[in-house]
N, CA and C atoms as an extended XYZ file, in Angstrom:
300
Properties=species:S:1:pos:R:3:atomname:S:1:resname:S:1:resid:I:1 pbc="F F F"
N       100.368     -122.037     -117.206 N   UNK     1
C        99.870     -123.295     -117.711 CA  UNK     1
C        98.557     -123.624     -116.994 C   UNK     1
N        97.571     -124.030     -117.760 N   UNK     2
C        96.262     -124.351     -117.213 CA  UNK     2
C        96.213     -125.825     -116.816 C   UNK     2
N        95.516     -126.118     -115.732 N   UNK     3
C        95.342     -127.488     -115.276 CA  UNK     3
C        93.906     -127.924     -115.508 C   UNK     3
N        93.738     -129.220     -115.770 N   UNK     4
C        92.426     -129.816     -115.980 CA  UNK     4
C        92.334     -131.038     -115.081 C   UNK     4
N        91.131     -131.350     -114.674 N   UNK     5
C        90.924     -132.429     -113.721 CA  UNK     5
C        89.835     -133.376     -114.207 C   UNK     5
N        90.121     -134.651     -114.112 N   UNK     6
C        89.102     -135.683     -114.283 CA  UNK     6
C        88.748     -136.104     -112.863 C   UNK     6
N        87.454     -136.230     -112.599 N   UNK     7
C        87.034     -136.545     -111.243 CA  UNK     7
C        85.887     -137.545     -111.247 C   UNK     7
N        85.783     -138.284     -110.139 N   UNK     8
C        84.670     -139.197     -109.921 CA  UNK     8
C        84.013     -138.793     -108.606 C   UNK     8
N        82.703     -138.598     -108.668 N   UNK     9
C        81.910     -138.289     -107.486 CA  UNK     9
C        81.056     -139.493     -107.133 C   UNK     9
N        80.881     -139.738     -105.854 N   UNK    10
C        79.910     -140.738     -105.402 CA  UNK    10
C        78.655     -139.977     -105.003 C   UNK    10
N        77.553     -140.358     -105.603 N   UNK    11
C        76.276     -139.701     -105.353 CA  UNK    11
C        75.585     -140.334     -104.152 C   UNK    11
N        74.606     -139.634     -103.601 N   UNK    12
C        73.903     -140.120     -102.419 CA  UNK    12
C        73.164     -141.424     -102.675 C   UNK    12
N        72.847     -141.737     -103.933 N   UNK    13
C        72.179     -143.001     -104.253 CA  UNK    13
C        73.175     -144.120     -104.535 C   UNK    13
N        74.476     -143.841     -104.340 N   UNK    14
C        75.513     -144.857     -104.516 CA  UNK    14
C        76.079     -144.943     -105.918 C   UNK    14
N        75.531     -144.194     -106.869 N   UNK    15
C        76.067     -144.206     -108.226 CA  UNK    15
C        77.290     -143.307     -108.311 C   UNK    15
N        78.027     -143.454     -109.400 N   UNK    16
C        79.205     -142.630     -109.630 CA  UNK    16
C        78.963     -141.697     -110.804 C   UNK    16
N        79.529     -140.513     -110.705 N   UNK    17
C        79.481     -139.531     -111.787 CA  UNK    17
C        80.920     -139.169     -112.125 C   UNK    17
N        81.264     -139.174     -113.400 N   UNK    18
C        82.607     -138.817     -113.858 CA  UNK    18
C        82.524     -137.549     -114.696 C   UNK    18
N        83.435     -136.618     -114.436 N   UNK    19
C        83.448     -135.367     -115.187 CA  UNK    19
C        84.853     -134.845     -115.381 C   UNK    19
N        84.935     -133.727     -116.102 N   UNK    20
C        86.210     -133.047     -116.349 CA  UNK    20
C        85.986     -131.553     -116.156 C   UNK    20
N        86.974     -130.869     -115.616 N   UNK    21
C        86.853     -129.432     -115.349 CA  UNK    21
C        88.236     -128.785     -115.326 C   UNK    21
N        88.247     -127.459     -115.416 N   UNK    22
C        89.516     -126.737     -115.262 CA  UNK    22
C        89.624     -126.091     -113.878 C   UNK    22
N        88.575     -126.244     -113.055 N   UNK    23
C        88.594     -125.702     -111.696 CA  UNK    23
C        87.801     -126.661     -110.808 C   UNK    23
N        88.503     -127.571     -110.170 N   UNK    24
C        87.816     -128.635     -109.438 CA  UNK    24
C        87.030     -128.110     -108.240 C   UNK    24
N        87.556     -127.123     -107.541 N   UNK    25
C        86.835     -126.604     -106.376 CA  UNK    25
C        85.527     -125.927     -106.781 C   UNK    25
N        85.584     -125.124     -107.837 N   UNK    26
C        84.364     -124.476     -108.327 CA  UNK    26
C        83.354     -125.505     -108.790 C   UNK    26
N        83.836     -126.505     -109.531 N   UNK    27
C        82.930     -127.513     -110.091 CA  UNK    27
C        82.281     -128.346     -108.998 C   UNK    27
N        83.022     -128.719     -107.973 N   UNK    28
C        82.437     -129.473     -106.856 CA  UNK    28
C        81.390     -128.647     -106.132 C   UNK    28
N        81.672     -127.361     -105.977 N   UNK    29
C        80.709     -126.457     -105.358 CA  UNK    29
C        79.427     -126.380     -106.194 C   UNK    29
N        79.574     -126.296     -107.507 N   UNK    30
C        78.409     -126.263     -108.402 CA  UNK    30
C        77.590     -127.546     -108.274 C   UNK    30
N        78.276     -128.675     -108.257 N   UNK    31
C        77.568     -129.954     -108.117 CA  UNK    31
C        76.810     -130.002     -106.787 C   UNK    31
N        77.498     -129.694     -105.696 N   UNK    32
C        76.887     -129.831     -104.370 CA  UNK    32
C        75.819     -128.790     -104.077 C   UNK    32
N        75.889     -127.638     -104.732 N   UNK    33
C        74.863     -126.611     -104.508 CA  UNK    33
C        73.637     -126.848     -105.377 C   UNK    33
N        73.766     -127.730     -106.361 N   UNK    34
C        72.656     -127.965     -107.282 CA  UNK    34
C        72.497     -126.844     -108.287 C   UNK    34
N        73.585     -126.146     -108.576 N   UNK    35
C        73.553     -124.976     -109.458 CA  UNK    35
C        73.063     -125.300     -110.861 C   UNK    35
N        73.255     -126.539     -111.290 N   UNK    36
C        72.868     -126.906     -112.656 CA  UNK    36
C        71.638     -127.805     -112.588 C   UNK    36
N        70.483     -127.182     -112.641 N   UNK    37
C        69.217     -127.897     -112.568 CA  UNK    37
C        69.097     -128.871     -113.727 C   UNK    37
N        68.639     -130.068     -113.433 N   UNK    38
C        68.461     -131.073     -114.474 CA  UNK    38
C        69.689     -131.926     -114.731 C   UNK    38
N        70.804     -131.605     -114.088 N   UNK    39
C        72.006     -132.411     -114.282 CA  UNK    39
C        71.862     -133.744     -113.547 C   UNK    39
N        72.692     -134.703     -113.912 N   UNK    40
C        72.641     -136.038     -113.300 CA  UNK    40
C        72.774     -135.949     -111.786 C   UNK    40
N        73.655     -135.085     -111.307 N   UNK    41
C        73.936     -135.026     -109.869 CA  UNK    41
C        72.937     -134.179     -109.076 C   UNK    41
N        72.128     -133.388     -109.758 N   UNK    42
C        71.242     -132.435     -109.067 CA  UNK    42
C        70.359     -133.109     -108.018 C   UNK    42
N        69.756     -134.214     -108.361 N   UNK    43
C        68.852     -134.894     -107.431 CA  UNK    43
C        69.545     -135.993     -106.640 C   UNK    43
N        70.867     -136.076     -106.745 N   UNK    44
C        71.617     -137.138     -106.077 CA  UNK    44
C        72.599     -136.572     -105.049 C   UNK    44
N        72.328     -135.410     -104.549 N   UNK    45
C        73.183     -134.770     -103.555 CA  UNK    45
C        72.862     -135.309     -102.170 C   UNK    45
N        73.798     -135.286     -101.219 N   UNK    46
C        75.159     -134.738     -101.324 CA  UNK    46
C        76.084     -135.667     -102.109 C   UNK    46
N        77.172     -135.097     -102.556 N   UNK    47
C        78.148     -135.788     -103.379 CA  UNK    47
C        79.494     -135.822     -102.665 C   UNK    47
N        80.237     -136.873     -102.927 N   UNK    48
C        81.554     -137.019     -102.298 CA  UNK    48
C        82.602     -137.238     -103.384 C   UNK    48
N        83.655     -136.451     -103.347 N   UNK    49
C        84.763     -136.616     -104.293 CA  UNK    49
C        85.523     -137.884     -103.923 C   UNK    49
N        85.596     -138.815     -104.884 N   UNK    50
C        86.248     -140.099     -104.626 CA  UNK    50
C        87.609     -140.208     -105.315 C   UNK    50
N        87.765     -139.498     -106.434 N   UNK    51
C        88.982     -139.610     -107.234 CA  UNK    51
C        89.141     -138.348     -108.054 C   UNK    51
N        90.371     -137.929     -108.242 N   UNK    52
C        90.661     -136.896     -109.235 CA  UNK    52
C        92.103     -137.049     -109.709 C   UNK    52
N        92.290     -136.666     -110.948 N   UNK    53
C        93.626     -136.684     -111.536 CA  UNK    53
C        93.812     -135.393     -112.319 C   UNK    53
N        94.994     -134.830     -112.212 N   UNK    54
C        95.304     -133.543     -112.845 CA  UNK    54
C        96.047     -133.749     -114.165 C   UNK    54
N        95.699     -132.906     -115.146 N   UNK    55
C        96.326     -132.950     -116.466 CA  UNK    55
C        96.719     -131.545     -116.892 C   UNK    55
N        97.733     -131.448     -117.743 N   UNK    56
C        98.100     -130.179     -118.361 CA  UNK    56
C        97.455     -130.024     -119.728 C   UNK    56
N        96.988     -131.125     -120.287 N   UNK    57
C        96.418     -131.141     -121.635 CA  UNK    57
C        94.948     -131.559     -121.561 C   UNK    57
N        94.051     -130.689     -121.994 N   UNK    58
C        92.616     -130.969     -121.939 CA  UNK    58
C        92.263     -132.218     -122.737 C   UNK    58
N        92.947     -132.460     -123.838 N   UNK    59
C        92.645     -133.634     -124.667 CA  UNK    59
C        92.899     -134.934     -123.912 C   UNK    59
N        93.978     -134.989     -123.140 N   UNK    60
C        94.259     -136.179     -122.330 CA  UNK    60
C        93.220     -136.340     -121.226 C   UNK    60
N        92.795     -135.231     -120.646 N   UNK    61
C        91.767     -135.285     -119.606 CA  UNK    61
C        90.455     -135.823     -120.183 C   UNK    61
N        90.068     -135.327     -121.326 N   UNK    62
C        88.824     -135.768     -121.958 CA  UNK    62
C        88.899     -137.248     -122.331 C   UNK    62
N        90.057     -137.693     -122.808 N   UNK    63
C        90.231     -139.114     -123.139 CA  UNK    63
C        90.004     -139.994     -121.917 C   UNK    63
N        90.600     -139.619     -120.780 N   UNK    64
C        90.419     -140.417     -119.567 CA  UNK    64
C        88.970     -140.358     -119.103 C   UNK    64
N        88.357     -139.186     -119.145 N   UNK    65
C        86.957     -139.069     -118.732 CA  UNK    65
C        86.076     -140.022     -119.549 C   UNK    65
N        86.228     -140.013     -120.857 N   UNK    66
C        85.428     -140.884     -121.725 CA  UNK    66
C        85.705     -142.356     -121.441 C   UNK    66
N        86.972     -142.677     -121.207 N   UNK    67
C        87.336     -144.067     -120.911 CA  UNK    67
C        86.665     -144.527     -119.617 C   UNK    67
N        86.765     -143.719     -118.569 N   UNK    68
C        86.179     -144.085     -117.282 CA  UNK    68
C        84.658     -144.224     -117.394 C   UNK    68
N        84.027     -143.336     -118.143 N   UNK    69
C        82.569     -143.403     -118.296 CA  UNK    69
C        82.122     -144.738     -118.899 C   UNK    69
N        82.991     -145.384     -119.652 N   UNK    70
C        82.662     -146.671     -120.244 CA  UNK    70
C        82.966     -147.869     -119.351 C   UNK    70
N        83.560     -147.623     -118.210 N   UNK    71
C        83.963     -148.700     -117.308 CA  UNK    71
C        82.809     -149.203     -116.463 C   UNK    71
N        82.971     -150.421     -115.983 N   UNK    72
C        82.033     -151.004     -115.034 CA  UNK    72
C        82.226     -150.340     -113.665 C   UNK    72
N        81.247     -150.526     -112.813 N   UNK    73
C        81.326     -150.016     -111.442 CA  UNK    73
C        82.555     -150.596     -110.730 C   UNK    73
N        82.793     -151.907     -110.906 N   UNK    74
C        83.927     -152.557     -110.236 CA  UNK    74
C        85.260     -151.951     -110.679 C   UNK    74
N        85.348     -151.620     -111.946 N   UNK    75
C        86.580     -151.032     -112.462 CA  UNK    75
C        86.787     -149.623     -111.896 C   UNK    75
N        85.707     -148.843     -111.813 N   UNK    76
C        85.797     -147.509     -111.206 CA  UNK    76
C        86.219     -147.619     -109.753 C   UNK    76
N        85.667     -148.591     -109.035 N   UNK    77
C        86.021     -148.757     -107.621 CA  UNK    77
C        87.467     -149.192     -107.455 C   UNK    77
N        87.982     -149.993     -108.367 N   UNK    78
C        89.400     -150.377     -108.314 CA  UNK    78
C        90.282     -149.146     -108.495 C   UNK    78
N        89.901     -148.253     -109.395 N   UNK    79
C        90.656     -147.015     -109.593 CA  UNK    79
C        90.591     -146.143     -108.338 C   UNK    79
N        89.398     -145.971     -107.795 N   UNK    80
C        89.204     -145.165     -106.585 CA  UNK    80
C        90.062     -145.701     -105.446 C   UNK    80
N        90.114     -147.022     -105.310 N   UNK    81
C        90.870     -147.674     -104.233 CA  UNK    81
C        92.363     -147.802     -104.554 C   UNK    81
N        92.746     -147.325     -105.751 N   UNK    82
C        94.127     -147.438     -106.224 CA  UNK    82
C        94.602     -148.877     -106.230 C   UNK    82
N        93.681     -149.779     -106.547 N   UNK    83
C        93.994     -151.200     -106.643 CA  UNK    83
C        94.288     -151.498     -108.113 C   UNK    83
N        95.504     -151.202     -108.517 N   UNK    84
C        95.875     -151.285     -109.924 CA  UNK    84
C        95.974     -152.718     -110.430 C   UNK    84
N        96.269     -153.664     -109.536 N   UNK    85
C        96.262     -155.068     -109.942 CA  UNK    85
C        94.853     -155.496     -110.323 C   UNK    85
N        93.872     -155.110     -109.522 N   UNK    86
C        92.471     -155.439     -109.818 CA  UNK    86
C        92.003     -154.711     -111.075 C   UNK    86
N        92.407     -153.473     -111.223 N   UNK    87
C        92.048     -152.708     -112.416 CA  UNK    87
C        92.579     -153.414     -113.671 C   UNK    87
N        93.805     -153.877     -113.606 N   UNK    88
C        94.391     -154.601     -114.740 CA  UNK    88
C        93.650     -155.910     -114.976 C   UNK    88
N        93.339     -156.636     -113.898 N   UNK    89
C        92.621     -157.907     -114.030 CA  UNK    89
C        91.258     -157.686     -114.684 C   UNK    89
N        90.543     -156.674     -114.242 N   UNK    90
C        89.225     -156.379     -114.804 CA  UNK    90
C        89.333     -155.953     -116.261 C   UNK    90
N        90.398     -155.250     -116.603 N   UNK    91
C        90.617     -154.850     -117.992 CA  UNK    91
C        90.869     -156.067     -118.865 C   UNK    91
N        91.627     -157.021     -118.339 N   UNK    92
C        91.922     -158.237     -119.094 CA  UNK    92
C        90.680     -159.099     -119.267 C   UNK    92
N        89.799     -159.113     -118.268 N   UNK    93
C        88.562     -159.892     -118.377 CA  UNK    93
C        87.706     -159.398     -119.529 C   UNK    93
N        87.691     -158.100     -119.733 N   UNK    94
C        86.886     -157.512     -120.804 CA  UNK    94
C        87.361     -157.992     -122.169 C   UNK    94
N        88.658     -158.251     -122.258 N   UNK    95
C        89.233     -158.655     -123.535 CA  UNK    95
C        89.132     -160.154     -123.798 C   UNK    95
N        88.691     -160.921     -122.799 N   UNK    96
C        88.550     -162.376     -122.958 CA  UNK    96
C        87.318     -162.690     -123.799 C   UNK    96
N        87.408     -163.709     -124.561 N   UNK    97
C        86.290     -164.178     -125.381 CA  UNK    97
C        85.904     -165.580     -124.912 C   UNK    97
N        84.632     -165.864     -124.930 N   UNK    98
C        84.173     -167.212     -124.579 CA  UNK    98
C        84.535     -168.159     -125.705 C   UNK    98
N        85.055     -169.284     -125.321 N   UNK    99
C        85.415     -170.312     -126.286 CA  UNK    99
C        84.275     -171.318     -126.343 C   UNK    99
N        83.842     -171.645     -127.567 N   UNK   100
C        82.729     -172.606     -127.736 CA  UNK   100
C        83.249     -174.009     -127.764 C   UNK   100
């Protein structure tokens, strides 16, 4: 059975990068070595792995990657810190509408 990983890296400029891979060690090495010229992380090294989650199904991994990429910085940090109450609160705030 193949494993897939969704991961969040913290870049040297303080931004976050989210990706998906089937070999997390190889992919982190590629990011940190600058193997992929022109990539988002190439000029933002060194990089630090902040979060990763393992999946057996690539489709589920891709779904989470896309979801995280749409999140605010605060929401990503709540996930990284495993602060699930804050993550839920931030998710609920997004769904609130201003009342006129």
